C-alpha positions as CSV (number, residue, x, y, z in Angstrom):
1,M,0.0,0.0,0.0
2,S,1.5,3.4,-1.0
3,Y,-0.3,5.6,1.5
4,Y,1.3,4.2,4.6
5,T,4.9,3.3,5.3
6,Y,6.0,0.6,7.8
7,P,9.3,-0.2,9.5
8,S,10.7,-3.7,9.3
9,E,10.0,-4.1,13.1
10,L,7.8,-2.2,15.5
11,E,8.2,-2.2,19.3
12,I,4.9,-2.0,21.2
13,L,5.2,0.2,24.3
14,P,3.1,-0.7,27.3
15,L,0.3,1.6,28.2
16,A,1.0,3.8,31.3
17,I,-2.7,4.0,32.2
18,A,-5.8,2.0,31.2
19,P,-7.4,3.5,28.1
20,E,-10.7,5.4,28.1
21,A,-11.1,5.6,24.3
22,T,-13.5,5.9,21.5
23,V,-12.1,4.4,18.3
24,S,-13.4,4.4,14.7
25,V,-12.5,1.4,12.6
26,P,-12.6,1.2,8.8
27,G,-15.3,-0.5,6.8
28,S,-15.7,-4.3,6.8
29,K,-13.5,-6.1,4.3
30,S,-16.0,-9.0,4.1
31,I,-18.9,-6.7,3.4
32,T,-16.9,-4.5,1.0
33,N,-15.8,-7.4,-1.2
34,R,-19.3,-8.9,-1.2
35,A,-20.8,-5.6,-2.1
36,L,-18.3,-5.1,-4.9
37,V,-19.3,-8.5,-6.4
38,L,-23.0,-7.8,-6.1
39,A,-22.7,-4.3,-7.5
40,A,-20.7,-5.5,-10.4
41,L,-23.1,-8.4,-11.3
42,S,-26.1,-6.1,-10.9
43,S,-24.5,-3.3,-13.0
44,R,-26.5,-4.0,-16.2
45,G,-29.4,-2.5,-14.3
46,G,-27.5,0.7,-13.4
47,S,-24.7,2.1,-11.3
48,C,-24.2,1.6,-7.6
49,T,-22.2,3.5,-5.0
50,L,-20.7,1.8,-2.0
51,T,-20.2,4.2,1.0
52,G,-17.9,3.5,4.0
53,A,-15.8,1.2,1.8
54,L,-12.5,-0.2,3.0
55,Q,-9.3,0.6,1.3
56,S,-6.9,-2.3,1.8
57,E,-4.8,-4.7,-0.1
58,D,-7.7,-7.2,-0.3
59,T,-10.2,-4.7,-1.5
60,E,-7.8,-3.1,-4.0
61,V,-7.0,-6.6,-5.4
62,M,-10.8,-7.3,-5.8
63,I,-11.2,-3.9,-7.6
64,D,-8.3,-4.6,-9.9
65,C,-9.7,-8.0,-10.8
66,L,-13.2,-6.6,-11.5
67,Q,-11.7,-3.9,-13.7
68,R,-9.7,-6.5,-15.7
69,L,-13.1,-8.3,-16.2
70,G,-14.4,-5.1,-17.8
71,F,-16.5,-3.6,-15.0
72,G,-16.3,0.1,-14.4
73,V,-15.2,0.2,-10.8
74,V,-14.1,3.7,-9.6
75,P,-12.8,4.1,-6.1
76,E,-12.7,7.6,-4.4
77,W,-10.7,6.7,-1.3
78,D,-10.7,10.2,0.1
79,R,-14.4,9.8,0.5
80,A,-14.4,6.0,1.4
81,T,-16.7,5.4,-1.6
82,I,-16.6,3.1,-4.6
83,T,-18.8,3.5,-7.6
84,V,-19.6,0.6,-9.9
85,R,-20.8,2.1,-13.2
86,E,-23.5,0.7,-15.4
87,N,-22.4,-2.3,-17.5
88,E,-23.5,-1.5,-21.0
89,S,-22.2,-4.9,-22.3
90,D,-24.7,-7.6,-23.3
91,R,-22.7,-10.0,-21.0
92,I,-22.9,-10.3,-17.2
93,I,-19.1,-10.6,-17.2
94,P,-18.0,-8.1,-19.9
95,A,-14.5,-9.7,-20.7
96,E,-14.1,-12.9,-22.6
97,S,-10.7,-13.6,-21.1
98,A,-8.6,-12.3,-18.2
99,E,-5.5,-13.1,-16.2
100,L,-6.3,-12.2,-12.6
101,F,-3.8,-11.8,-9.7
102,V,-5.4,-12.2,-6.3
103,A,-2.4,-11.8,-4.1
104,N,-3.3,-13.7,-0.9
105,S,-7.0,-12.6,-0.8
106,G,-9.2,-15.6,-0.1
107,T,-12.4,-13.7,-0.6
108,T,-11.2,-12.5,-4.0
109,I,-10.2,-15.8,-5.5
110,R,-13.2,-17.8,-4.0
111,F,-15.8,-15.3,-5.0
112,L,-14.4,-14.6,-8.4
113,T,-13.9,-18.3,-9.2
114,A,-17.6,-18.8,-8.5
115,I,-18.9,-15.8,-10.4
116,L,-16.7,-16.5,-13.5
117,S,-18.9,-19.4,-14.2
118,L,-21.4,-16.7,-15.3
119,G,-18.9,-15.6,-18.0
120,I,-18.4,-16.7,-21.6
121,G,-14.8,-17.3,-22.1
122,S,-11.6,-18.4,-20.4
123,F,-10.2,-17.0,-17.2
124,R,-7.2,-17.7,-15.0
125,L,-6.6,-16.8,-11.3
126,D,-3.3,-16.9,-9.5
127,G,-1.8,-15.4,-6.4
128,V,1.3,-15.3,-4.1
129,P,3.1,-18.5,-3.1
130,R,0.9,-18.9,0.1
131,M,-2.2,-18.7,-2.1
132,R,-0.9,-21.6,-4.1
133,E,-1.1,-23.6,-0.9
134,R,-4.7,-22.7,0.0
135,P,-7.3,-25.2,-1.0
136,I,-10.1,-24.5,-3.5
137,Q,-10.9,-27.9,-4.8
138,D,-14.3,-28.2,-3.1
139,L,-15.5,-25.1,-5.0
140,L,-14.0,-26.4,-8.3
141,D,-15.8,-29.8,-7.7
142,A,-19.1,-27.9,-7.3
143,L,-18.6,-25.9,-10.5
144,Q,-17.8,-29.0,-12.4
145,Q,-21.3,-30.2,-11.8
146,I,-22.7,-27.4,-13.9
147,D,-23.2,-27.9,-17.7
148,G,-20.9,-25.6,-19.7
149,V,-18.4,-24.9,-16.9
150,N,-14.9,-26.4,-16.7
151,A,-13.1,-25.4,-13.5
152,H,-9.8,-26.9,-12.6
153,S,-6.5,-26.5,-10.6
154,E,-3.7,-26.2,-13.1
155,M,-1.3,-28.0,-10.8
156,G,-3.8,-30.8,-10.1
157,N,-3.3,-30.3,-6.4
158,G,-6.6,-28.6,-5.6
159,C,-5.0,-25.2,-5.1
160,P,-4.4,-22.2,-7.4
161,P,-3.6,-21.3,-10.1
162,V,-7.2,-21.9,-11.2
163,R,-8.6,-21.9,-14.7
164,I,-12.3,-21.4,-15.5
165,E,-13.7,-22.0,-19.0
166,S,-17.4,-21.3,-19.3
167,T,-20.3,-20.9,-21.7
168,G,-22.4,-19.3,-19.0
169,L,-24.1,-20.5,-15.8
170,C,-27.2,-22.4,-16.7
171,G,-28.5,-23.1,-13.2
172,G,-29.7,-26.4,-11.8
173,H,-28.6,-28.5,-8.8
174,V,-25.2,-28.1,-7.2
175,R,-23.8,-29.9,-4.1
176,I,-20.8,-28.3,-2.3
177,R,-18.6,-29.0,0.6
178,A,-17.9,-26.0,2.8
179,D,-16.1,-27.5,5.8
180,V,-12.8,-25.8,4.8
181,S,-14.2,-22.4,3.9
182,S,-17.7,-20.9,3.9
183,Q,-16.4,-18.6,1.2
184,F,-16.9,-21.4,-1.4
185,L,-20.7,-21.3,-0.6
186,S,-20.9,-17.6,-0.4
187,G,-19.4,-17.3,-3.9
188,L,-21.9,-19.7,-5.3
189,L,-24.8,-17.9,-3.5
190,M,-23.8,-14.6,-5.1
191,A,-23.5,-16.1,-8.6
192,A,-26.8,-18.0,-8.4
193,P,-29.3,-15.2,-8.9
194,F,-27.6,-14.4,-12.3
195,A,-27.8,-18.0,-13.7
196,A,-30.1,-18.7,-16.7
197,E,-32.3,-20.8,-14.5
198,P,-32.9,-21.0,-10.7
199,M,-30.3,-22.9,-8.7
200,Q,-30.5,-25.2,-5.8
201,I,-27.3,-25.4,-3.7
202,A,-27.0,-28.2,-1.2
203,I,-24.3,-28.5,1.5
204,A,-22.4,-31.8,1.7
205,G,-21.3,-32.4,5.3
206,R,-20.4,-29.7,7.9
207,L,-20.5,-25.9,7.2
208,V,-17.9,-23.7,8.9
209,S,-18.2,-20.0,9.7
210,V,-22.0,-19.9,9.4
211,P,-22.3,-16.2,10.2
212,Y,-20.4,-15.3,7.0
213,V,-23.0,-17.3,5.0
214,E,-25.7,-15.5,6.9
215,M,-24.0,-12.2,6.0
216,T,-24.1,-13.2,2.3
217,L,-27.8,-14.1,2.4
218,R,-28.7,-10.9,4.2
219,M,-26.8,-8.9,1.6
220,L,-28.6,-10.8,-1.2
221,S,-31.9,-9.7,0.4
222,D,-30.6,-6.1,0.6
223,W,-30.0,-6.2,-3.1
224,G,-33.5,-7.4,-3.8
225,F,-32.9,-11.1,-4.4
226,S,-35.2,-13.8,-2.8
227,W,-34.1,-17.1,-1.4
228,N,-35.6,-20.0,0.6
229,R,-33.8,-22.3,2.9
230,T,-34.5,-25.4,4.8
231,Q,-31.9,-26.6,7.3
232,V,-31.4,-29.9,9.0
233,G,-28.2,-30.1,10.9
234,Y,-25.5,-28.9,8.5
235,N,-27.5,-29.5,5.3
236,V,-28.7,-26.3,3.7
237,E,-30.7,-25.9,0.5
238,S,-31.0,-22.4,-1.0
239,I,-33.1,-21.5,-4.0
240,L,-32.5,-18.0,-5.4
241,S,-34.6,-16.1,-7.9
242,R,-33.6,-14.5,-11.2
243,P,-32.2,-10.9,-10.9
244,P,-34.8,-8.2,-10.2
245,T,-35.5,-5.6,-12.8
246,S,-34.4,-2.7,-10.6
247,Y,-30.9,-2.1,-9.3
248,F,-29.5,-1.3,-5.9
249,G,-28.3,2.3,-6.2
250,R,-26.4,2.8,-2.9
251,Y,-25.1,0.5,-0.2
252,I,-23.7,1.5,3.2
253,I,-20.8,-0.6,4.5
254,E,-20.6,-0.9,8.3
255,P,-17.3,-0.9,10.2
256,D,-15.3,-4.0,10.5
257,A,-16.2,-6.1,13.6
258,S,-13.0,-8.2,13.3
259,A,-10.9,-5.0,13.4
260,A,-13.0,-3.8,16.3
261,S,-12.1,-6.9,18.2
262,Y,-8.6,-5.8,18.8
263,Y,-9.7,-2.6,20.6
264,W,-12.3,-4.4,22.7
265,A,-9.6,-6.9,23.6
266,A,-7.3,-4.1,24.6
267,A,-10.0,-2.9,27.1
268,A,-10.2,-6.4,28.5
269,I,-6.4,-6.8,28.9
270,T,-5.7,-3.4,30.4
271,G,-8.9,-3.0,32.5
272,G,-9.8,0.1,30.4
273,S,-12.9,1.0,28.5
274,V,-13.2,1.2,24.7
275,E,-16.2,2.3,22.6
276,I,-16.5,1.4,18.9
277,G,-19.0,3.5,17.0
278,D,-21.6,2.3,14.4
279,L,-21.4,-1.3,15.5
280,N,-24.1,-2.8,17.6
281,S,-26.1,-6.1,18.1
282,S,-27.8,-5.7,14.8
283,S,-24.5,-5.9,12.8
284,L,-24.3,-8.1,9.7
285,Q,-21.1,-9.5,11.0
286,G,-20.9,-12.6,13.2
287,D,-17.7,-11.3,14.8
288,I,-19.7,-8.8,16.8
289,R,-20.3,-11.7,19.1
290,F,-16.6,-11.6,20.2
291,V,-17.7,-9.2,22.9
292,N,-19.9,-12.0,24.3
293,L,-16.8,-14.0,24.9
294,L,-15.2,-11.1,26.7
295,E,-18.3,-10.8,28.8
296,G,-18.0,-14.5,29.6
297,M,-14.4,-13.8,30.8
298,G,-15.6,-11.1,33.2
299,C,-15.8,-7.9,31.2
300,R,-18.8,-5.6,31.1
301,V,-20.5,-5.0,27.7
302,F,-22.8,-2.1,27.0
303,W,-24.8,-2.3,23.8
304,G,-26.0,1.1,22.5
305,E,-28.0,2.0,19.5
306,L,-25.0,3.5,17.8
307,S,-22.0,1.9,19.5
308,T,-20.7,-0.9,21.7
309,V,-18.5,-0.4,24.8
310,V,-16.4,-3.0,26.6
311,D,-15.1,-2.3,30.1
312,G,-12.3,-4.5,31.3
313,R,-12.6,-6.4,34.6
314,N,-10.7,-9.2,36.3
315,L,-10.5,-12.0,33.7
316,H,-11.0,-15.7,34.0
317,G,-10.5,-18.4,31.4
318,I,-13.3,-20.0,29.3
319,D,-13.8,-23.1,27.2
320,V,-15.4,-22.0,23.9
321,D,-16.3,-23.3,20.4
322,M,-15.2,-20.5,18.0
323,N,-16.1,-22.1,14.7
324,D,-18.5,-19.3,13.9
325,I,-16.2,-16.4,14.7
326,S,-12.8,-17.9,13.9
327,D,-11.2,-14.7,12.6
328,T,-11.1,-13.6,16.3
329,V,-9.4,-16.8,17.6
330,M,-6.0,-15.1,17.8
331,T,-7.5,-12.0,19.5
332,L,-9.0,-14.2,22.2
333,A,-5.7,-16.1,22.5
334,A,-4.0,-12.9,23.4
335,V,-6.6,-12.0,25.9
336,A,-6.3,-15.5,27.4
337,C,-2.7,-14.8,28.4
338,F,-4.0,-12.4,31.0
339,A,-6.9,-14.4,32.4
340,G,-7.0,-16.0,35.9
341,G,-7.1,-19.6,34.5
342,P,-6.7,-21.6,31.3
343,T,-8.7,-20.9,28.1
344,T,-9.6,-23.6,25.6
345,I,-10.5,-22.7,22.0
346,R,-12.2,-25.5,20.0
347,N,-13.5,-26.5,16.6
348,V,-11.4,-24.2,14.4
349,A,-9.3,-26.6,12.4
350,H,-10.2,-24.7,9.2
351,I,-8.0,-21.7,10.3
352,R,-4.9,-23.8,9.5
353,H,-5.7,-23.0,5.8
354,K,-5.8,-19.2,6.2
355,E,-2.9,-16.7,5.5
356,T,-0.9,-19.1,7.6
357,D,-1.6,-22.1,9.8
358,R,-3.0,-19.9,12.5
359,I,-3.3,-22.5,15.2
360,A,0.4,-23.5,14.9
361,A,1.5,-19.9,14.4
362,I,-0.2,-18.4,17.5
363,A,0.8,-21.3,19.6
364,T,4.5,-20.9,18.6
365,E,4.6,-17.2,19.3
366,L,2.7,-17.2,22.6
367,R,5.2,-19.9,23.8
368,K,8.0,-17.5,22.9
369,L,6.3,-14.9,25.1
370,G,6.1,-17.3,28.0
371,A,2.6,-18.6,27.8
372,E,1.9,-22.3,28.3
373,V,0.1,-23.5,25.1
374,E,-1.2,-26.9,24.2
375,E,-1.9,-27.3,20.5
376,Y,-4.7,-29.5,19.2
377,L,-5.8,-30.4,15.7
378,D,-8.8,-28.2,15.9
379,G,-7.7,-25.6,18.5
380,L,-5.5,-24.8,21.5
381,K,-5.4,-24.3,25.3
382,I,-3.6,-21.3,26.8
383,A,-2.6,-21.4,30.4
384,P,-1.4,-17.9,31.7
385,R,2.2,-17.7,32.9
386,Q,4.6,-14.8,33.6
387,L,5.2,-13.2,30.2
388,K,8.4,-11.7,28.8
389,G,9.0,-9.5,25.8
390,C,10.6,-10.7,22.7
391,A,10.5,-10.3,18.9
392,V,7.6,-12.2,17.4
393,E,7.0,-13.4,13.9
394,T,3.8,-12.5,12.0
395,Y,4.0,-15.0,9.2
396,N,2.9,-12.2,6.8
397,D,-0.5,-12.6,8.5
398,H,-2.3,-9.4,9.4
399,R,-4.3,-11.0,12.2
400,M,-1.1,-12.4,13.8
401,A,0.4,-8.9,13.9
402,M,-2.6,-7.2,15.4
403,S,-3.3,-9.9,17.9
404,L,0.3,-10.1,19.2
405,A,0.5,-6.3,19.5
406,L,-2.1,-6.6,22.3
407,I,0.4,-8.5,24.5
408,G,2.7,-5.5,24.2
409,L,0.1,-3.2,25.9
410,K,1.0,-4.9,29.2
411,V,4.4,-6.6,28.6
412,P,7.5,-4.5,27.8
413,G,9.8,-5.6,24.9
414,V,7.3,-7.0,22.5
415,I,8.5,-6.4,19.0
416,I,6.3,-7.1,15.9
417,K,8.2,-8.2,12.9
418,N,6.9,-7.2,9.4
419,P,4.2,-4.9,10.9
420,G,3.3,-3.8,7.3
421,C,1.4,-7.1,6.8
422,V,-1.6,-5.3,8.4
423,A,-2.1,-3.6,5.0
424,K,-4.0,-6.6,3.8
425,T,-7.2,-5.5,5.7
426,Y,-6.3,-2.6,7.9
427,P,-3.5,-0.3,6.6
428,G,-4.0,2.3,9.3
429,F,-4.0,-0.1,12.2
430,W,-0.9,1.2,13.9
431,Q,-2.0,4.8,13.8
432,D,-5.4,3.9,15.2
433,F,-3.8,1.6,17.8
434,E,-1.9,4.6,19.2
435,K,-5.2,6.3,20.0
436,L,-5.4,4.0,23.0
437,R,-2.8,6.2,24.5
438,T,-4.8,9.5,24.2
């Protein structure tokens, strides 16, 4: 990112006093990238302006890919807005071919792989070396069930690079596994309304990160699409209608609840109080429920109409299933280091396939800092011990950097390596983090 500069290492100085702060966080990455896809696919009906949009590596990658596909996407970052202009082509996907670079953006490659089945032509998606290790075969298998779509991994290993050759999405019945990533299902759900015929999407096996699928469905409703669902256990059937005749002209993106989790966690760790504006219990984002975990550890939570406040208190450990809010696993792991007993995090095996193996990475770095950590296949157990400062690796993972910085609010000598990795979703994190000192 060109608008922030980062040192190679950053020392986090402990807070002299507990913070009493109000912090504004940028727009949600998950909502921004979904809104970009829906606005682009709907653009034959007219233009759409997204307000409160996030500028980050992941959203800029999505914008670049959509532009290469022929969509008129125009960001105005000084106003936090993105306009998707009317698509005057006779195709849902204007381009007939494209080479797309997705960096390490999971939402970009998974959403675009699904929606490119709507195109007529040949498309290739590739990313950084870590992206070439991230699985996508379950989505490819689902797309292969559709007549006229050929989707495959070039290396034959179920990972990118991915090539999509399509004569257009005809609709019908599709069965998909989503126990590695819910983004596979979300991508299909966003493509489905634009198929030639209605689609039925059934889930094979377990579904992870359910709140992100709920986010997708709520946004489809916002855009005017209808869907029906029956659910038995982890089996979900969704039937989506054809596109409406009208278009959705403006969409407001709410602040990022995953980003907010670091500031609420800071309140918990330091015994301070932090308020985040424009986020409350009606949020689209499942990660708003992170504050419930803090409440379970002893914090006080105040839900307002326009904000949410966390007051830190004496903390105790908890035993929690975090499958639904797994992006906050490492945040909770940092908080757990300051609790009065052990904390166990369960049912998050799928986060081993994120920007890094997040279970192994956070376990390794917390041990360096002095915590006692047991690593499981699907989670970890953290027993608080006397912590010591040291330099910690971030594995080029934005959530590792932001979570480990929380330790430094209480423990001197914590040094974050490669702090610039936050640019993936929150380029201004370090500047906002300093607001805890004011």
